[in-house]
All heavy atoms as an XYZ file, in Angstrom:
743
protein
N      87.020     98.765    102.965
C      88.221     99.423    102.510
C      88.960     98.538    101.511
O      89.443     99.019    100.493
C      89.103     99.759    103.707
C      90.397    100.439    103.337
S      91.352    100.839    104.784
C      91.713    102.514    104.449
N      89.039     97.257    101.844
C      89.732     96.320    100.958
C      89.089     96.278     99.582
O      89.777     96.299     98.561
C      89.767     94.922    101.588
C      90.424     93.827    100.771
C      91.869     94.172    100.459
C      90.337     92.510    101.504
N      87.779     96.246     99.529
C      87.075     96.196     98.250
C      87.348     97.452     97.421
O      87.581     97.364     96.211
C      85.582     96.031     98.485
N      87.343     98.603     98.075
C      87.619     99.860     97.363
C      89.033     99.871     96.801
O      89.251    100.282     95.661
C      87.420    101.053     98.289
S      85.703    101.324     98.745
N      89.973     99.418     97.596
C      91.361     99.399     97.139
C      91.538     98.400     96.008
O      92.243     98.665     95.037
C      92.314     99.090     98.313
C      92.280    100.244     99.318
C      93.739     98.852     97.825
C      92.964     99.947    100.629
N      90.883     97.254     96.113
C      90.975     96.246     95.065
C      90.423     96.777     93.747
O      91.052     96.624     92.694
C      90.236     94.984     95.484
C      90.283     93.808     94.515
C      91.715     93.404     94.218
C      89.515     92.646     95.080
N      89.276     97.425     93.793
C      88.680     97.993     92.577
C      89.570     99.097     92.010
O      89.832     99.150     90.800
C      87.256     98.514     92.861
C      86.725     99.326     91.693
C      86.323     97.359     93.187
N      90.066     99.971     92.882
C      90.939    101.056     92.420
C      92.225    100.504     91.817
O      92.690    100.983     90.780
C      91.254    102.010     93.570
N      92.803     99.488     92.451
C      94.035     98.884     91.936
C      93.808     98.268     90.564
O      94.619     98.455     89.648
C      94.546     97.802     92.891
O      94.920     98.349     94.119
N      92.713     97.550     90.424
C      92.414     96.923     89.139
C      92.161     97.972     88.057
O      92.644     97.836     86.923
C      91.215     95.997     89.272
N      91.426     99.017     88.414
C      91.133    100.072     87.439
C      92.400    100.798     87.012
O      92.632    101.018     85.818
C      90.126    101.061     88.019
N      93.212    101.179     87.977
C      94.457    101.876     87.642
C      95.411    100.976     86.875
O      96.149    101.444     86.004
C      95.120    102.427     88.906
C      94.426    103.629     89.535
C      95.029    103.966     90.887
C      94.516    104.842     88.613
N      95.385     99.683     87.178
C      96.232     98.743     86.453
C      95.767     98.625     85.007
O      96.587     98.573     84.101
C      96.209     97.374     87.152
C      97.348     96.467     86.753
C      96.945     95.368     85.815
O      95.771     95.082     85.631
N      97.915     94.761     85.186
N      94.468     98.623     84.783
C      93.940     98.582     83.418
C      94.297     99.844     82.644
O      94.628     99.781     81.466
C      92.421     98.418     83.426
C      91.988     96.990     83.709
O      92.824     96.068     83.572
O      90.814     96.801     84.073
N      94.229    100.992     83.313
C      94.469    102.269     82.637
C      95.958    102.539     82.435
O      96.392    102.906     81.348
C      93.825    103.431     83.425
C      92.307    103.255     83.452
C      94.202    104.775     82.822
C      91.595    104.164     84.437
N      96.748    102.352     83.506
C      98.156    102.751     83.470
C      99.139    101.585     83.516
O     100.344    101.806     83.545
C      98.461    103.692     84.635
C      97.664    104.959     84.613
C      96.664    105.183     85.539
C      97.915    105.940     83.668
C      95.930    106.356     85.535
C      97.184    107.114     83.648
C      96.185    107.325     84.585
N      98.645    100.365     83.590
C      99.538     99.209     83.663
C     100.160     99.090     85.048
O      99.525     99.389     86.059
N     101.401     98.648     85.071
C     102.086     98.431     86.345
C     102.235     99.718     87.151
O     102.212     99.685     88.377
C     103.452     97.791     86.118
C     103.364     96.347     85.691
C     104.720     95.693     85.589
O     105.654     96.118     86.296
O     104.839     94.744     84.794
N     102.397    100.843     86.485
C     102.505    102.124     87.196
C     101.220    102.424     87.968
O     101.266    102.953     89.072
C     102.816    103.262     86.227
C     104.202    103.200     85.655
C     104.453    104.337     84.688
C     105.825    104.181     84.047
N     106.101    105.211     83.067
N     100.092    102.083     87.400
C      98.813    102.302     88.076
C      98.682    101.453     89.326
O      98.174    101.908     90.352
N      99.140    100.219     89.243
C      99.108     99.333     90.402
C      99.995     99.887     91.506
O      99.631     99.889     92.683
C      99.581     97.922     90.007
O      98.779     97.463     88.915
C      99.476     96.956     91.153
N     101.167    100.368     91.122
C     102.107    100.952     92.070
C     101.488    102.171     92.758
O     101.538    102.306     93.982
C     103.397    101.346     91.331
C     104.472    101.893     92.213
C     105.383    101.048     92.808
C     104.583    103.258     92.435
C     106.393    101.550     93.623
C     105.575    103.774     93.244
C     106.493    102.917     93.838
N     100.877    103.045     91.983
C     100.260    104.262     92.525
C      99.114    103.912     93.467
O      98.998    104.480     94.555
C      99.782    105.181     91.386
C     100.988    105.754     90.624
C      98.905    106.307     91.910
C     100.641    106.394     89.305
N      98.281    102.970     93.060
C      97.145    102.575     93.909
C      97.628    101.998     95.233
O      97.092    102.332     96.300
C      96.275    101.551     93.182
N      98.639    101.161     95.195
C      99.167    100.562     96.430
C      99.807    101.624     97.318
O      99.636    101.603     98.540
C     100.171     99.469     96.097
N     100.520    102.554     96.700
C     101.156    103.616     97.481
C     100.113    104.497     98.165
O     100.239    104.816     99.353
C     102.065    104.463     96.590
N      99.076    104.865     97.440
C      98.025    105.694     98.032
C      97.270    104.941     99.121
O      96.969    105.491    100.181
C      97.064    106.184     96.954
C      97.637    107.190     95.957
C      96.645    107.482     94.843
C      98.054    108.464     96.667
N      96.972    103.682     98.870
C      96.260    102.870     99.865
C      97.104    102.679    101.120
O      96.573    102.613    102.229
C      95.893    101.517     99.277
N      98.397    102.617    100.948
C      99.302    102.423    102.077
C      99.225    103.530    103.112
O      99.481    103.284    104.296
N      98.868    104.732    102.691
C      98.731    105.811    103.665
C      97.687    105.469    104.722
O      97.806    105.867    105.870
C      98.372    107.140    102.989
C      99.543    107.831    102.358
C      99.621    107.952    100.978
C     100.561    108.361    103.122
C     100.696    108.598    100.382
C     101.648    109.000    102.544
C     101.716    109.116    101.164
N      96.672    104.702    104.317
C      95.607    104.330    105.255
C      95.887    102.984    105.915
O      95.743    102.841    107.128
C      94.267    104.283    104.536
N      96.291    101.986    105.102
C      96.462    100.642    105.646
C      97.338     99.813    104.722
O      96.954     99.556    103.578
C      95.091     99.974    105.816
C      95.184     98.575    106.395
O      96.108     98.310    107.174
O      94.302     97.750    106.060
N      98.467     99.391    105.211
C      99.381     98.599    104.379
C      98.847     97.197    104.105
O      99.108     96.616    103.054
C     100.785     98.551    105.007
O     101.704     98.025    104.058
C     100.817     97.704    106.255
N      98.067     96.663    105.033
C      97.546     95.304    104.845
C      96.545     95.247    103.696
O      96.574     94.314    102.887
C      96.913     94.797    106.138
C      97.879     94.778    107.279
N      97.963     95.814    108.178
C      98.808     93.873    107.645
C      98.911     95.531    109.050
N      99.442     94.369    108.758
N      95.671     96.208    103.619
C      94.703     96.239    102.524
C      95.398     96.382    101.181
O      95.002     95.745    100.202
C      93.716     97.391    102.713
O      92.928     97.181    103.853
N      96.418     97.206    101.146
C      97.174     97.374     99.902
C      97.832     96.058     99.496
O      97.753     95.644     98.336
C      98.224     98.467    100.066
N      98.458     95.391    100.441
C      99.140     94.131    100.142
C      98.154     93.047     99.721
O      98.416     92.283     98.780
C      99.947     93.679    101.353
N      97.023     92.971    100.395
C      96.012     91.972    100.042
C      95.442     92.251     98.649
O      95.223     91.322     97.863
C      94.895     91.931    101.100
C      95.447     91.367    102.407
C      93.708     91.111    100.617
C      94.526     91.545    103.600
N      95.229     93.500     98.332
C      94.726     93.851     97.002
C      95.712     93.440     95.919
O      95.323     92.879     94.888
C      94.460     95.351     96.911
O      93.428     95.721     97.775
N      96.979     93.697     96.152
C      98.003     93.318     95.178
C      98.092     91.796     95.081
O      98.194     91.235     93.992
C      99.368     93.934     95.549
C      99.289     95.467     95.520
C     100.466     93.425     94.618
C      98.877     96.067     94.201
N      98.027     91.118     96.213
C      98.057     89.653     96.203
C      96.861     89.078     95.447
O      96.990     88.058     94.754
C      98.084     89.123     97.633
N      95.718     89.722     95.550
C      94.532     89.281     94.818
C      94.733     89.439     93.316
O      94.329     88.577     92.532
C      93.285     90.069     95.285
O      93.132     89.865     96.687
C      92.038     89.626     94.561
N      95.385     90.532     92.923
C      95.689     90.718     91.503
C      96.651     89.638     91.008
O      96.546     89.167     89.871
C      96.271     92.106     91.249
C      95.315     93.285     91.428
C      96.055     94.606     91.275
C      94.162     93.201     90.447
N      97.590     89.230     91.863
C      98.514     88.157     91.500
C      97.755     86.840     91.356
O      97.921     86.113     90.376
C      99.649     88.009     92.543
C     100.465     86.744     92.289
C     100.558     89.228     92.522
N      96.892     86.536     92.319
C      96.179     85.257     92.282
C      95.212     85.161     91.106
O      94.928     84.075     90.621
C      95.445     85.008     93.600
O      94.346     85.870     93.738
N      94.743     86.311     90.626
C      93.850     86.300     89.465
C      94.621     86.346     88.144
O      94.017     86.324     87.080
C      92.869     87.474     89.535
O      93.553     88.703     89.353
N      95.939     86.421     88.236
C      96.765     86.427     87.036
C      96.895     87.766     86.348
O      97.433     87.866     85.254
N      96.432     88.823     86.998
C      96.492     90.162     86.380
C      97.887     90.762     86.441
O      98.251     91.578     85.606
C      95.482     91.091     87.031
C      94.039     90.603     86.751
C      93.065     91.545     87.323
N      93.245     92.846     86.689
C      92.309     93.517     86.060
N      91.108     93.018     85.976
N      92.542     94.686     85.531
N      98.657     90.379     87.475
C     100.063     90.780     87.564
C     100.870     89.565     88.014
O     100.318     88.619     88.577
C     100.314     91.987     88.505
C      99.897     91.665     89.934
C      99.624     93.230     88.005
C     100.255     92.764     90.931
N     102.157     89.610     87.783
C     103.019     88.497     88.174
C     103.440     88.653     89.631
O     103.401     89.764     90.178
C     104.290     88.462     87.302
O     105.063     89.646     87.566
C     103.946     88.363     85.822
N     103.864     87.558     90.256
C     104.381     87.682     91.631
C     105.541     88.671     91.728
O     105.612     89.457     92.672
C     104.823     86.257     91.969
C     103.922     85.385     91.160
C     103.750     86.146     89.853
N     106.440     88.656     90.761
C     107.544     89.622     90.772
C     107.045     91.052     90.606
O     107.624     91.986     91.158
C     108.555     89.305     89.672
C     109.411     88.093     89.987
O     109.467     87.693     91.178
O     110.012     87.543     89.050
N     105.964     91.220     89.847
C     105.389     92.544     89.652
C     104.670     93.075     90.880
O     104.325     94.255     90.944
N     104.451     92.217     91.858
C     103.771     92.630     93.092
C     104.717     93.203     94.130
O     104.284     93.892     95.053
C     103.037     91.436     93.695
N     105.989     92.948     93.975
C     106.958     93.329     95.016
C     107.000     94.838     95.228
O     106.848     95.319     96.361
C     108.351     92.772     94.687
C     108.322     91.245     94.717
C     109.391     93.310     95.672
C     109.572     90.584     94.177
N     107.233     95.585     94.183
C     107.371     97.042     94.342
C     106.081     97.719     94.795
O     106.136     98.605     95.663
C     107.922     97.674     93.068
C     109.376     97.305     92.739
C     109.826     98.012     91.468
C     110.314     97.618     93.894
N     104.909     97.348     94.282
C     103.689     97.964     94.819
C     103.484     97.678     96.314
O     103.069     98.560     97.065
C     102.563     97.348     93.984
C     103.208     96.976     92.706
C     104.606     96.562     93.079
N     103.784     96.469     96.738
C     103.641     96.157     98.161
C     104.628     96.973     98.988
O     104.276     97.511    100.044
C     103.790     94.647     98.411
C     102.559     93.914     97.846
C     103.969     94.342     99.893
C     102.657     92.405     97.867
N     105.849     97.117     98.497
C     106.824     97.955     99.207
C     106.405     99.423     99.210
O     106.659    100.139    100.184
C     108.213     97.801     98.589
C     108.948     96.516     98.929
C     110.249     96.432     98.145
C     109.221     96.415    100.415
N     105.770     99.869     98.146
C     105.273    101.249     98.110
C     104.211    101.454     99.181
O     104.214    102.468     99.890
C     104.710    101.581     96.728
N     103.301    100.484     99.319
C     102.283    100.562    100.372
C     102.902    100.546    101.762
O     102.479    101.296    102.646
N     103.914     99.707    101.955
C     104.619     99.669    103.237
C     105.287    101.006    103.536
O     105.221    101.514    104.660
C     105.667     98.556    103.231
C     106.612     98.540    104.416
C     105.913     97.981    105.645
C     107.864     97.757    104.106
N     105.896    101.583    102.519
C     106.621    102.841    102.704
C     105.681    103.998    103.037
O     105.949    104.769    103.964
C     107.440    103.167    101.441
O     108.333    102.075    101.184
C     108.238    104.447    101.622
N     104.593    104.126    102.296
C     103.676    105.226    102.593
C     102.992    105.022    103.944
O     102.731    105.992    104.651
C     102.621    105.408    101.481
O     101.922    104.178    101.267
C     103.277    105.866    100.184
N     102.752    103.770    104.316
C     102.178    103.513    105.634
C     103.183    103.877    106.726
O     102.787    104.387    107.782
C     101.745    102.055    105.758
C     100.973    101.811    107.013
O     101.509    101.293    107.986
N      99.699    102.189    107.006
N     104.452    103.657    106.459
C     105.494    104.043    107.409
C     105.515    105.553    107.589
O     105.661    106.051    108.714
C     106.870    103.530    106.937
O     106.811    102.099    106.839
C     107.974    103.937    107.884
N     105.335    106.283    106.499
C     105.269    107.744    106.588
C     104.078    108.162    107.456
O     104.204    109.043    108.316
C     105.183    108.384    105.182
C     104.876    109.868    105.266
C     106.472    108.142    104.417
N     102.936    107.519    107.249
C     101.755    107.819    108.079
C     102.038    107.562    109.552
O     101.680    108.365    110.417
C     100.561    106.962    107.650
O     100.122    107.317    106.387
N     102.690    106.448    109.839
C     103.011    106.115    111.227
C     103.960    107.143    111.845
O     103.823    107.494    113.018
C     103.623    104.721    111.314
C     102.621    103.633    111.060
C     103.286    102.263    111.103
C     102.264    101.184    110.811
N     102.834     99.847    110.849
N     104.923    107.624    111.057
C     105.847    108.631    111.569
C     105.109    109.930    111.890
O     105.365    110.555    112.915
C     106.979    108.886    110.571
C     107.928    107.714    110.439
S     109.418    108.016    109.467
C     108.769    108.409    107.873
N     104.192    110.303    111.018
C     103.412    111.526    111.247
C     102.566    111.378    112.507
O     102.540    112.262    113.364
C     102.542    111.858    110.018
C     103.432    112.270    108.846
C     101.523    112.934    110.345
C     102.722    112.337    107.513
N     101.878    110.245    112.634
C     101.041    110.027    113.815
C     101.870    109.932    115.089
O     101.430    110.385    116.148
C     100.163    108.787    113.646
C      99.021    108.994    112.698
C      98.873    108.189    111.591
C      98.096    110.005    112.901
C      97.828    108.376    110.703
C      97.047    110.206    112.029
C      96.909    109.381    110.926
N     103.057    109.359    115.003
C     103.925    109.285    116.183
C     104.313    110.685    116.650
O     104.310    110.976    117.848
C     105.176    108.465    115.877
N     104.637    111.551    115.706
C     105.030    112.912    116.058
C     103.849    113.714    116.599
O     103.996    114.476    117.565
C     105.626    113.620    114.841
N     102.683    113.533    116.000
C     101.510    114.301    116.420
C     100.972    113.809    117.758
O     100.697    114.603    118.652
C     100.404    114.242    115.344
C     100.850    115.009    114.105
C      99.088    114.791    115.870
C      99.931    114.828    112.903
N     100.816    112.511    117.884
C     100.157    111.979    119.082
C     101.084    111.828    120.273
O     100.641    111.959    121.414
C      99.496    110.634    118.775
O     100.490    109.674    118.470
N     102.347    111.558    120.034
C     103.246    111.299    121.147
C     104.224    112.415    121.446
O     104.956    112.350    122.427
N     104.276    113.381    120.592
C     105.207    114.473    120.788
C     106.615    114.103    120.343
O     106.871    112.990    119.890
N     107.510    115.042    120.493
C     108.867    114.842    119.974
C     109.624    113.744    120.718
O     110.384    112.997    120.107
C     109.652    116.153    120.017
O     109.754    116.619    121.342
N     109.419    113.614    122.019
C     110.140    112.580    122.777
C     109.757    111.186    122.276
O     110.610    110.307    122.121
C     109.843    112.711    124.264
N     108.479    110.977    122.022
C     108.009    109.697    121.512
C     108.492    109.487    120.076
O     108.977    108.406    119.718
C     106.479    109.644    121.579
C     105.882    108.361    121.085
C     106.024    107.185    121.814
C     105.164    108.320    119.902
C     105.471    105.994    121.358
C     104.604    107.143    119.450
C     104.756    105.974    120.178
N     108.365    110.516    119.249
C     108.761    110.415    117.842
C     110.239    110.088    117.697
O     110.617    109.286    116.837
C     108.425    111.713    117.113
N     111.070    110.671    118.529
C     112.516    110.416    118.474
C     112.824    108.951    118.745
O     113.768    108.388    118.201
C     113.265    111.342    119.454
C     113.243    112.772    118.914
C     114.688    110.880    119.683
C     113.736    113.806    119.899
N     112.010    108.318    119.556
C     112.215    106.900    119.867
C     111.616    105.972    118.816
O     112.125    104.890    118.577
C     111.616    106.582    121.233
C     112.382    107.202    122.368
C     111.758    106.801    123.700
N     112.511    107.318    124.813
C     112.278    108.482    125.399
N     111.299    109.245    124.990
N     113.027    108.883    126.411
N     110.520    106.362    118.212
C     109.790    105.474    117.309
C     110.249    105.606    115.849
O     110.422    104.598    115.155
C     108.269    105.744    117.405
C     107.493    104.997    116.343
C     107.773    105.375    118.788
N     110.439    106.805    115.386
C     110.712    107.034    113.964
C     111.975    106.326    113.463
O     111.944    105.726    112.378
C     110.722    108.546    113.651
C     109.283    109.075    113.758
C     111.304    108.825    112.277
C     109.141    110.575    113.596
N     113.078    106.322    114.181
C     114.247    105.593    113.659
C     113.968    104.107    113.405
O     114.412    103.551    112.397
C     115.304    105.784    114.745
C     114.930    107.066    115.401
C     113.423    107.059    115.397
N     113.215    103.478    114.288
C     112.876    102.071    114.091
C     112.013    101.861    112.860
O     112.199    100.891    112.106
N     111.061    102.757    112.650
C     110.214    102.664    111.466
C     111.038    102.810    110.184
O     110.831    102.076    109.214
C     109.122    103.730    111.508
C     108.060    103.576    112.592
C     107.187    104.831    112.668
C     107.215    102.339    112.342
N     111.967    103.733    110.205
C     112.825    103.949    109.037
C     113.693    102.723    108.770
O     113.843    102.292    107.622
C     113.684    105.217    109.219
C     112.791    106.456    109.191
C     114.770    105.303    108.153
C     113.492    107.741    109.582
N     114.248    102.141    109.815
C     115.093    100.957    109.648
C     114.307     99.802    109.026
O     114.803     99.116    108.132
C     115.733    100.543    110.996
C     116.359     99.162    110.914
C     116.761    101.568    111.425
N     113.092     99.591    109.488
C     112.265     98.500    108.940
C     111.989     98.734    107.453
O     112.133     97.823    106.628
C     110.951     98.352    109.735
C     109.984     97.419    109.031
C     111.244     97.854    111.142
N     111.593     99.941    107.095
C     111.303    100.235    105.687
C     112.557    100.108    104.825
O     112.521     99.515    103.741
C     110.695    101.631    105.550
N     113.666    100.639    105.313
C     114.924    100.534    104.555
C     115.369     99.089    104.405
O     115.881     98.692    103.354
C     116.022    101.366    105.217
C     115.884    102.881    105.087
C     116.996    103.583    105.860
C     115.887    103.308    103.625
N     115.186     98.277    105.435
C     115.564     96.863    105.354
C     114.728     96.139    104.300
O     115.248     95.304    103.553
C     115.400     96.200    106.718
N     113.443     96.455    104.235
C     112.584     95.829    103.231
C     113.039     96.203    101.818
O     113.145     95.341    100.936
C     111.130     96.236    103.449
N     113.311     97.475    101.609
C     113.784     97.925    100.295
C     115.160     97.363     99.980
O     115.410     96.935     98.854
C     113.800     99.454    100.224
C     112.454    100.034     99.938
C     111.567    100.550    100.834
C     111.820    100.125     98.659
N     110.426    100.964    100.189
C     110.553    100.724     98.861
C     112.197     99.766     97.368
C     109.667    100.966     97.808
C     111.313    100.011     96.317
C     110.069    100.610     96.543
N     116.058     97.364    100.951
C     117.409     96.851    100.719
C     117.369     95.374    100.358
O     118.069     94.926     99.438
C     118.278     97.084    101.951
N     116.570     94.605    101.081
C     116.459     93.191    100.774
C     115.963     92.948     99.365
O     116.414     92.033     98.667
N     115.041     93.780     98.922
C     114.500     93.642     97.579
C     115.506     94.102     96.522
O     115.773     93.394     95.549
C     113.207     94.459     97.431
O     112.258     93.941     98.362
C     112.658     94.386     96.025
N     116.058     95.268     96.717
C     116.959     95.837     95.705
C     118.292     95.094     95.613
O     118.896     95.047     94.554
C     117.184     97.324     95.985
C     115.917     98.180     95.898
C     116.227     99.621     96.288
C     115.313     98.114     94.505
N     118.728     94.542     96.725
C     119.998     93.803     96.716
C     119.794     92.328     96.392
O     120.756     91.582     96.271
C     120.706     93.961     98.063
C     121.113     95.393     98.429
C     121.686     95.436     99.830
C     122.117     95.932     97.417
N     118.535     91.912     96.319
C     118.244     90.528     95.982
C     118.593     89.549     97.072
O     118.941     88.410     96.805
N     118.495     89.981     98.322
C     118.810     89.104     99.442
C     117.726     88.049     99.555
O     116.542     88.358     99.637
C     118.914     89.919    100.758
C     119.146     88.999    101.933
C     120.039     90.939    100.640
N     118.132     86.799     99.568
C     117.203     85.683     99.678
C     117.621     84.832    100.878
O     118.596     84.082    100.794
C     117.190     84.860     98.401
C     116.107     83.812     98.396
O     115.351     83.693     99.347
N     116.030     83.079     97.310
N     116.911     84.962    101.979
C     117.284     84.258    103.194
C     116.573     82.920    103.338
O     116.825     82.192    104.291
C     116.965     85.137    104.418
C     117.714     86.474    104.454
C     117.256     87.297    105.649
C     119.217     86.247    104.521
N     115.701     82.615    102.409
C     114.950     81.354    102.524
C     115.519     80.320    101.595
O     115.926     80.532    100.532
C     113.443     81.585    102.220
C     112.880     82.544    103.234
C     112.688     80.285    102.220
C     111.445     82.953    102.958
């Protein structure tokens, strides 16, 4: 899976630039956020994108993976389970975006 995502990310980045990388990470995130993040990190380490350019694609993968988790929580656990799980998932995703968009640096 990682190899497929890496190839797709590189191809879309060549064709569409940063938008292609963002789209590839977002689509990959529906299946696995880790593979999306590793693929983007590999593009950074090879010099194809900058570390700053990796932030939004990784967040896109996290966000779409969060959507997948919410769907699976509702389907597999029913409404009682979803009501307990989905708010936490939303808070985590919003915190990641807020930290990025507000420029919060805790380190």
